[in-house]
N, C-alpha and C positions, 0 to 999 in steps of 0.2 A: 288796382294792381299795386299802386304805390303804397296804399294802406296795408296790403298783405305783406309786402316786403318790410315795411316799417315795423310791423308787429312780429313777424316770424323771423326776420333776419335776412342776411344776404343769401342769394341763390345764384346758381350758375347761369350763364347765358342760355344754355340748353334747357334748363328747368324753367327759366323765364319765358322762353318761346312756347313751351308746352302749355304753361298756364295761360299765357296771353291768347293763344290760338284756340285751345281745346277745353278750358275750364267750363264746367257745366253751368256756372252762373255768369261769369264775366268774360268768357272766352269769345274771341272775335268771330269764330265760325258758328257761334250760337245765334249771331245776329242774322237778320234777313237781308236779301238783296246785296250780297257782297260782290257779285259779278254783273257786268253789263254797264251801260251808260248811266244808269241810276245808282250803281254801286261804287266800289272803290277801284276796281281794275277790270280789264277786259282781256279775254284770252283769244287765241287764234280762231277757234271755231265760231266765236261771236263776231269776229271781224268780217269774215266772209265764208259763205257756204263752200267756196272753192277748197278751203282747207280740209273740211270733212270729206268732200268728194274725192280729193286726191288720196286721202288715207283709206277710203273705201276701195278705190282701185288697187291700192297696195295690198290690202287684206285679201281681196278676191284673187289677185295674182299669186299670192303666197299659197292660197288654198288650191288653186289650179295646178301650181307647180308640183304639188305632192299628189296629184291625181284626183282631186275633188273628193276627199274622204267623206263618208256618210256622217261622221261625228266630229263636228268642229266646235271648239270652245273659244269664245272671245271674251277676254277679261279686260276691263278698263279700271285703272287706279285713279281715283279722284275725278269722276265724270263731270264735275261742274254742274251746269243746269241740264245736262243730258243732250246738249246741242250736237256735240261731235258724234255720239253714238246714234242719234236720230238721223244725221246725215249719212252715216255709214249704212244704216239699215235701209234708208230710202233708196240709196243707189243699189244696195244688195238685192232689193226686190226685183231688179231688172236682170239679174244674173240667175239663170235657171239652176235650181238645186241649192243655191247658197243659203237662203233663209231656212230651207227645209232641213238642212244639216246642222243648223246653228243653235247653240245655247250661249246666252250672254250672262256674264257675272259682273256686276258693278260693285266696286269696293268704295264705300263712303262712310265717313264718321260724323258728318255735319247734318243734324236733323233737318234744317231748313232746305239745304240743297237736296237731300234725299227726297223730300216731298216734291220739289220741282222736277227732279229726274223721273219720279214715278208718273207725274202728270205728262211730261214730255214723251215718255216711252210707253204710255198705257195701252197703245194699240198692239204692242208686241208681247204676247203671253209667255214667251220663252226667256224673258229677262228676270234675273234674280238679284237680290242685294245682300251684301255682307259688310261687316264692319272692319274686317281684317282679311288680308290675303291668305293668312293661315287657315281661315274658315272655308275658303273656296275649294270645292271638291275637284279632284283631278280625275284622270282616266279617259279623256277624250282621245280620238284617233290623232287629232292635231289641235294645238292650242296657240292662240295669238294673244299676247299681252301688250296692251297699250298704256302709255303713261305720258300724257301731254301736260306740261307745266304742273307736275306733281312733285318731283324730287326737290324742287327749289323751295318748297314749303316745309320740308322736314327739318326739325330742330338741329342746330349745329353746336359744336363745342368750340370755344375759342381759348387760345393759350398765348401768354406773353412770357417769353423766356422760360418755358416749361411749367409756368404757374397757370392753372385754369382761371379764366376770367369770370368774374362774378358781377352781379348788379346789386348794389346796396343803397340804402337810404342814408342821407346825411342830414342831421338836425340843423346844422348851421345854415345850409342853403335850402332846406325843406324841399329836397328833390332827390331823384335817383341818379346815381353815377356808376360808371364802369370802374371796376377795381381788379387788377391795375388798369390804368387808363390806356396805355399802349399807344402806338402810332402805326400807320400803314406798313412800315417796314419791319415791325416787330410782332405782328399778330399772325398766328397760324390757326387755320380752321380745319375741322374734320366733321364728318357726318356719319357716325356709326349706324344710325337707323337706315340710311340710304344703302349701305352695303348689306345690311341684314335683309332688307326688302328685296334687293337685287338677287341675293342667294335664293330666297324663297321663290321668286319669279322664275329663276333658271330651273328650279326643280319642277315647276309647272310645265315647262317646255320639254315634254318627253313623248314625242318630239314636238317642236313648235318654233315660233319666231317671236321676237319682241321688238317693240318700237318705243324708244324714249326720246321725247322732244322737250327741250328746256333751254333756259338761259344759262350759259355756262361756258367753260373752256376746258382745254386739255393740258393745262400747265402741270408739269411734273412736280411732286411734293417738295423737292429741294429748292424749287424756284417759286413756290406758291406762298405768297405772303399777302396780307391785307385784310381789312374788315369789309366783307361784302354784304353783311346784314343790312337790309333796308326796309323801310316802312312806307306804305302808300295809302293815302286817304283821299277819296274822291278824285282819283286819277292823278294826284300830285304827291311828290315825295315829302315826307314829314320826318321829324326827329324820332328815332326809335324809342328812346326812354320817355318821351312825352306822350306817346300814343299807344302804349302797351294795352292790348285788349280792345282798342278802338280802330286800329288800322291793320292792313294786311302786312304780314312779315314774310320776307323771302330772302334768299341768298343765291349767290352764283354757284351753280352745280359743278362739282369736281368730277368731270367726265373721265379724267385720267384714272381715278380710283375705280370707277364703274367699269371702264374698259378692261382693266386688269382681270376682272372676274369673268370676262366673256371671251373664251378662246376664239370663236368664230364670229366676227362682227364687221360692220362697216360704219364709218364715222365721217360726217360731212356737215357743212352749214345747211340750215333749213332751206335757204333759197335754192341751192344746188339740187337738193332732194326733190323739192316741188317742181322745179323746171324739168328734171329728168322724168318725173311722173306724167308730165304733159299739161301742166297748169295753163300754159299759154294757149294750147289748142282747145282746152276746155273753155277757157275764157272767150275765145272767138265764137264758139258754138252758142254760148249763153248770150253774148252780145248781139247775135243775129236776131234773137227773139225778145230782147229786153226793151223796156221803155227807157226814155231818156234818164229818168231818175235812177232806174235800176242799172243802167250803163255806168253812171257816175259811181254808184256804190260798188259795182263789180271791179271797175278799174282801180279805184282808190284802195279797195281791200286787197286786190292782188298785188299791187305795188307795195303795200305795207308788209305783206307776207314774204316777198322775195327780194326786196331792195336791200343791197348791202348796207345802206345807211340806216335801215330800220330793223325788222326782224330777220331778214334774210341772212345776215352774217352773225348777228348777236345770238341767235338761237341755233342750237346744234341738234343733229339727229343721230341717234345711235341705233342701228339695226342689229339685232342679235339673231343668230341662226343656230338652231340645235335640232338637227334632223337625223 
Protein backbone atom coordinates (compact mmCIF):
# COMPACT_ATOMS: atom_id res chain seq x y z
CA UNK A 1 0.00 0.00 0.00
CA UNK A 2 2.83 2.40 0.85
CA UNK A 3 4.51 1.60 -2.46
CA UNK A 4 1.25 2.25 -4.31
CA UNK A 5 0.88 5.72 -2.76
CA UNK A 6 4.57 6.50 -3.22
CA UNK A 7 4.30 5.66 -6.91
CA UNK A 8 0.85 7.03 -7.73
CA UNK A 9 0.73 10.01 -5.40
CA UNK A 10 -1.55 11.14 -2.54
CA UNK A 11 -5.03 9.67 -2.23
CA UNK A 12 -7.98 10.60 -0.03
CA UNK A 13 -8.74 8.76 3.20
CA UNK A 14 -11.81 7.29 1.50
CA UNK A 15 -9.78 6.00 -1.47
CA UNK A 16 -7.13 4.58 0.88
CA UNK A 17 -9.77 2.61 2.78
CA UNK A 18 -11.25 1.19 -0.42
CA UNK A 19 -7.82 0.04 -1.60
CA UNK A 20 -6.72 -1.26 1.79
CA UNK A 21 -9.87 -3.29 2.32
CA UNK A 22 -11.05 -4.35 -1.13
CA UNK A 23 -8.12 -4.31 -3.61
CA UNK A 24 -8.01 -7.63 -5.48
CA UNK A 25 -4.30 -8.14 -4.71
CA UNK A 26 -3.45 -6.50 -1.39
CA UNK A 27 -6.90 -5.81 0.04
CA UNK A 28 -7.45 -6.90 3.63
CA UNK A 29 -10.67 -8.76 2.89
CA UNK A 30 -8.89 -10.89 0.30
CA UNK A 31 -7.07 -12.53 3.21
CA UNK A 32 -8.46 -15.60 4.96
CA UNK A 33 -9.62 -15.92 8.57
CA UNK A 34 -10.22 -12.28 9.37
CA UNK A 35 -13.04 -13.10 11.84
CA UNK A 36 -12.84 -15.17 15.01
CA UNK A 37 -10.27 -16.01 17.66
CA UNK A 38 -7.71 -16.90 14.99
CA UNK A 39 -8.39 -13.72 13.00
CA UNK A 40 -8.22 -10.03 13.82
CA UNK A 41 -11.63 -9.29 15.29
CA UNK A 42 -14.75 -10.99 16.61
CA UNK A 43 -18.38 -10.03 16.07
CA UNK A 44 -21.41 -10.50 18.33
CA UNK A 45 -22.70 -13.71 16.63
CA UNK A 46 -19.27 -15.30 17.21
CA UNK A 47 -19.27 -14.24 20.88
CA UNK A 48 -22.48 -16.06 21.76
CA UNK A 49 -25.28 -18.01 20.11
CA UNK A 50 -27.64 -15.88 22.21
CA UNK A 51 -27.14 -12.93 19.87
CA UNK A 52 -28.33 -14.79 16.78
CA UNK A 53 -31.16 -16.41 18.70
CA UNK A 54 -32.45 -13.04 19.90
CA UNK A 55 -32.38 -11.70 16.33
CA UNK A 56 -34.21 -14.84 15.18
CA UNK A 57 -36.99 -14.16 17.70
CA UNK A 58 -37.11 -10.55 16.45
CA UNK A 59 -37.41 -11.65 12.80
CA UNK A 60 -40.13 -14.17 13.60
CA UNK A 61 -42.06 -11.59 15.63
CA UNK A 62 -41.92 -9.09 12.73
CA UNK A 63 -43.20 -11.74 10.33
CA UNK A 64 -46.03 -12.74 12.66
CA UNK A 65 -47.03 -9.12 13.27
CA UNK A 66 -47.93 -8.71 9.59
CA UNK A 67 -49.90 -11.95 9.46
CA UNK A 68 -47.21 -14.50 8.50
CA UNK A 69 -47.09 -13.70 4.76
CA UNK A 70 -46.32 -16.58 2.41
CA UNK A 71 -43.42 -14.72 0.77
CA UNK A 72 -40.73 -13.50 3.18
CA UNK A 73 -37.37 -12.14 2.01
CA UNK A 74 -34.49 -11.95 4.52
CA UNK A 75 -31.46 -9.92 3.36
CA UNK A 76 -28.20 -9.75 5.30
CA UNK A 77 -25.46 -7.25 4.49
CA UNK A 78 -21.96 -8.53 5.21
CA UNK A 79 -22.82 -11.91 6.78
CA UNK A 80 -19.31 -12.59 8.11
CA UNK A 81 -18.81 -16.35 8.39
CA UNK A 82 -22.56 -17.00 8.15
CA UNK A 83 -22.90 -17.61 11.90
CA UNK A 84 -25.70 -15.08 12.49
CA UNK A 85 -27.80 -16.33 9.58
CA UNK A 86 -27.26 -19.95 10.62
CA UNK A 87 -28.49 -19.20 14.15
CA UNK A 88 -31.54 -17.38 12.77
CA UNK A 89 -32.43 -20.27 10.48
CA UNK A 90 -31.79 -22.85 13.23
CA UNK A 91 -34.32 -21.11 15.48
CA UNK A 92 -36.62 -20.45 12.51
CA UNK A 93 -36.97 -24.18 11.89
CA UNK A 94 -38.97 -24.40 15.13
CA UNK A 95 -41.56 -21.86 13.99
CA UNK A 96 -44.19 -23.42 11.74
CA UNK A 97 -44.27 -21.91 8.26
CA UNK A 98 -41.30 -19.58 8.77
CA UNK A 99 -38.68 -21.38 6.67
CA UNK A 100 -41.31 -22.45 4.15
CA UNK A 101 -42.03 -18.80 3.38
CA UNK A 102 -38.41 -17.73 3.33
CA UNK A 103 -35.92 -16.62 0.69
CA UNK A 104 -32.50 -15.48 1.97
CA UNK A 105 -30.14 -13.11 0.15
CA UNK A 106 -26.60 -12.59 1.44
CA UNK A 107 -24.66 -9.57 0.20
CA UNK A 108 -20.92 -10.27 0.31
CA UNK A 109 -17.89 -8.99 -1.63
CA UNK A 110 -15.13 -10.90 0.17
CA UNK A 111 -14.29 -14.16 -1.67
CA UNK A 112 -12.93 -15.99 1.38
CA UNK A 113 -15.91 -15.06 3.56
CA UNK A 114 -18.29 -16.03 0.74
CA UNK A 115 -16.82 -19.55 0.76
CA UNK A 116 -17.21 -19.81 4.54
CA UNK A 117 -20.82 -18.61 4.35
CA UNK A 118 -21.65 -21.18 1.67
CA UNK A 119 -20.21 -23.94 3.84
CA UNK A 120 -22.04 -22.75 6.95
CA UNK A 121 -25.39 -22.43 5.17
CA UNK A 122 -25.12 -25.32 2.71
CA UNK A 123 -28.09 -27.17 4.26
CA UNK A 124 -30.45 -24.35 3.26
CA UNK A 125 -31.20 -24.40 -0.50
CA UNK A 126 -33.13 -21.11 -0.42
CA UNK A 127 -30.01 -18.98 0.29
CA UNK A 128 -28.56 -16.89 -2.57
CA UNK A 129 -25.53 -14.59 -2.76
CA UNK A 130 -24.97 -11.19 -4.36
CA UNK A 131 -22.07 -8.74 -4.48
CA UNK A 132 -24.24 -5.65 -4.14
CA UNK A 133 -27.57 -4.75 -2.58
CA UNK A 134 -28.49 -3.28 -5.97
CA UNK A 135 -28.41 -6.81 -7.43
CA UNK A 136 -30.84 -8.29 -4.89
CA UNK A 137 -34.30 -8.84 -6.42
CA UNK A 138 -37.32 -7.22 -4.75
CA UNK A 139 -40.96 -8.19 -4.80
CA UNK A 140 -41.60 -10.32 -1.69
CA UNK A 141 -44.73 -9.82 0.43
CA UNK A 142 -42.49 -8.73 3.30
CA UNK A 143 -38.75 -8.00 3.54
CA UNK A 144 -36.32 -7.92 6.46
CA UNK A 145 -32.89 -6.31 6.05
CA UNK A 146 -30.19 -7.11 8.62
CA UNK A 147 -26.83 -5.33 8.94
CA UNK A 148 -24.71 -6.28 11.94
CA UNK A 149 -21.32 -4.55 12.14
CA UNK A 150 -21.54 -3.67 8.46
CA UNK A 151 -21.82 0.12 8.26
CA UNK A 152 -18.68 0.68 10.36
CA UNK A 153 -16.54 -0.85 7.59
CA UNK A 154 -17.74 1.48 4.82
CA UNK A 155 -15.10 4.02 3.66
CA UNK A 156 -15.37 7.50 5.17
CA UNK A 157 -14.28 10.94 4.03
CA UNK A 158 -12.40 13.23 6.41
CA UNK A 159 -12.13 17.01 6.25
CA UNK A 160 -10.00 19.55 8.09
CA UNK A 161 -11.23 23.12 7.75
CA UNK A 162 -13.13 22.27 4.58
CA UNK A 163 -10.10 20.59 2.98
CA UNK A 164 -10.41 16.88 2.28
CA UNK A 165 -7.84 14.86 4.16
CA UNK A 166 -5.38 12.76 2.16
CA UNK A 167 -2.72 10.15 2.80
CA UNK A 168 0.63 10.82 1.16
CA UNK A 169 4.14 9.46 1.18
CA UNK A 170 7.03 11.51 2.52
CA UNK A 171 10.57 10.77 1.26
CA UNK A 172 12.22 12.40 4.24
CA UNK A 173 10.69 9.99 6.75
CA UNK A 174 10.02 7.10 4.32
CA UNK A 175 6.51 6.73 5.64
CA UNK A 176 2.85 7.62 5.07
CA UNK A 177 1.31 10.69 6.69
CA UNK A 178 -2.09 12.38 6.88
CA UNK A 179 -2.33 15.69 5.06
CA UNK A 180 -3.42 18.00 6.57
CA UNK A 181 -2.61 16.33 9.92
CA UNK A 182 -5.54 17.78 11.86
CA UNK A 183 -6.46 17.20 15.49
CA UNK A 184 -9.52 15.66 17.21
CA UNK A 185 -11.25 19.04 17.40
CA UNK A 186 -10.77 19.90 13.72
CA UNK A 187 -11.62 16.68 11.86
CA UNK A 188 -15.07 16.15 10.36
CA UNK A 189 -16.16 12.79 8.96
CA UNK A 190 -18.86 11.72 6.55
CA UNK A 191 -19.81 8.40 4.97
CA UNK A 192 -21.63 8.93 1.65
CA UNK A 193 -21.72 5.19 0.95
CA UNK A 194 -23.64 4.54 4.18
CA UNK A 195 -26.43 6.91 3.15
CA UNK A 196 -26.51 5.45 -0.37
CA UNK A 197 -26.87 1.91 0.95
CA UNK A 198 -29.49 2.98 3.47
CA UNK A 199 -31.60 4.52 0.69
CA UNK A 200 -31.38 1.29 -1.34
CA UNK A 201 -32.29 -0.76 1.74
CA UNK A 202 -35.34 1.41 2.36
CA UNK A 203 -36.49 0.77 -1.20
CA UNK A 204 -36.32 -2.97 -0.48
CA UNK A 205 -38.66 -2.53 2.48
CA UNK A 206 -41.91 -2.29 0.53
CA UNK A 207 -43.20 -3.30 2.99
CA UNK A 208 -40.66 -4.49 5.51
CA UNK A 209 -38.40 -3.82 8.49
CA UNK A 210 -34.70 -3.24 8.93
CA UNK A 211 -32.26 -3.85 11.75
CA UNK A 212 -28.89 -2.10 11.90
CA UNK A 213 -26.54 -2.91 14.78
CA UNK A 214 -23.17 -1.23 15.02
CA UNK A 215 -20.60 0.70 17.01
CA UNK A 216 -21.52 4.37 16.86
CA UNK A 217 -23.54 7.25 18.27
CA UNK A 218 -26.29 9.77 17.55
CA UNK A 219 -24.22 12.96 17.78
CA UNK A 220 -25.69 15.72 15.53
CA UNK A 221 -23.41 17.02 12.74
CA UNK A 222 -22.74 20.41 14.33
CA UNK A 223 -21.24 18.66 17.38
CA UNK A 224 -19.61 15.74 15.60
CA UNK A 225 -15.84 16.16 15.47
CA UNK A 226 -12.92 13.76 15.69
CA UNK A 227 -10.96 11.04 13.94
CA UNK A 228 -12.79 7.74 14.57
CA UNK A 229 -10.90 5.70 11.95
CA UNK A 230 -9.23 2.76 13.68
CA UNK A 231 -7.25 -0.35 12.76
CA UNK A 232 -7.28 -3.72 14.55
CA UNK A 233 -4.83 -6.57 14.03
CA UNK A 234 -5.02 -9.83 16.00
CA UNK A 235 -7.61 -8.27 18.32
CA UNK A 236 -5.37 -5.33 19.24
CA UNK A 237 -5.44 -1.71 18.04
CA UNK A 238 -2.61 -0.75 15.66
CA UNK A 239 -1.66 2.44 13.83
CA UNK A 240 -3.78 3.00 10.73
CA UNK A 241 -1.02 4.19 8.40
CA UNK A 242 1.34 1.38 9.38
CA UNK A 243 -1.17 -1.39 8.74
CA UNK A 244 -3.10 -0.52 5.56
CA UNK A 245 -4.01 -3.78 3.85
CA UNK A 246 -2.98 -5.88 6.84
CA UNK A 247 -5.52 -4.88 9.51
CA UNK A 248 -9.25 -4.39 9.82
CA UNK A 249 -10.34 -0.77 9.36
CA UNK A 250 -13.52 0.59 10.88
CA UNK A 251 -15.05 3.81 12.17
CA UNK A 252 -17.78 5.00 14.48
CA UNK A 253 -21.11 4.94 12.67
CA UNK A 254 -22.99 8.23 12.37
CA UNK A 255 -26.44 7.04 13.39
CA UNK A 256 -27.78 10.59 13.31
CA UNK A 257 -27.38 10.68 9.52
CA UNK A 258 -28.94 7.24 9.11
CA UNK A 259 -31.89 8.06 11.34
CA UNK A 260 -32.68 11.17 9.29
CA UNK A 261 -33.45 8.90 6.34
CA UNK A 262 -35.86 6.68 8.32
CA UNK A 263 -39.25 8.30 9.12
CA UNK A 264 -40.46 5.44 11.32
CA UNK A 265 -37.77 3.93 13.51
CA UNK A 266 -36.63 3.03 17.02
CA UNK A 267 -33.11 3.65 18.35
CA UNK A 268 -31.53 2.24 21.52
CA UNK A 269 -28.36 0.69 22.97
CA UNK A 270 -27.72 -2.97 22.14
CA UNK A 271 -28.02 -4.03 25.78
CA UNK A 272 -31.54 -2.60 26.11
CA UNK A 273 -32.59 -4.19 22.84
CA UNK A 274 -31.40 -7.69 23.80
CA UNK A 275 -32.84 -7.48 27.31
CA UNK A 276 -36.27 -6.51 25.94
CA UNK A 277 -36.13 -9.48 23.57
CA UNK A 278 -35.63 -11.82 26.53
CA UNK A 279 -31.93 -12.68 26.49
CA UNK A 280 -31.94 -13.28 30.27
CA UNK A 281 -34.83 -15.75 30.05
CA UNK A 282 -33.21 -17.54 27.13
CA UNK A 283 -29.94 -17.74 29.06
CA UNK A 284 -31.72 -19.38 32.00
CA UNK A 285 -33.20 -22.07 29.73
CA UNK A 286 -29.83 -22.84 28.14
CA UNK A 287 -28.04 -22.87 31.49
CA UNK A 288 -30.42 -25.56 32.76
CA UNK A 289 -29.13 -28.05 30.17
CA UNK A 290 -25.54 -26.81 29.76
CA UNK A 291 -22.29 -28.37 30.90
CA UNK A 292 -20.01 -26.47 33.27
CA UNK A 293 -17.87 -25.33 30.35
CA UNK A 294 -20.92 -24.27 28.35
CA UNK A 295 -22.31 -22.36 31.34
CA UNK A 296 -19.12 -20.31 31.59
CA UNK A 297 -19.20 -19.54 27.87
CA UNK A 298 -22.89 -18.61 27.95
CA UNK A 299 -22.64 -16.28 30.93
CA UNK A 300 -19.46 -14.52 29.78
CA UNK A 301 -20.90 -14.13 26.28
CA UNK A 302 -24.20 -12.71 27.52
CA UNK A 303 -22.40 -10.29 29.82
CA UNK A 304 -20.24 -9.05 26.98
CA UNK A 305 -23.30 -8.46 24.78
CA UNK A 306 -25.40 -6.51 27.28
CA UNK A 307 -23.02 -4.96 29.83
CA UNK A 308 -22.91 -1.12 29.64
CA UNK A 309 -19.12 -1.26 30.03
CA UNK A 310 -18.77 -3.57 27.01
CA UNK A 311 -20.98 -3.91 23.93
CA UNK A 312 -24.26 -3.17 25.68
CA UNK A 313 -23.87 0.60 25.55
CA UNK A 314 -21.17 1.11 22.90
CA UNK A 315 -23.20 -0.66 20.22
CA UNK A 316 -26.51 0.81 19.06
CA UNK A 317 -29.57 -0.71 17.42
CA UNK A 318 -31.62 1.04 14.75
CA UNK A 319 -34.97 -0.65 13.98
CA UNK A 320 -36.65 0.60 10.80
CA UNK A 321 -40.34 0.08 10.09
CA UNK A 322 -41.94 0.53 6.66
CA UNK A 323 -45.31 -1.16 6.54
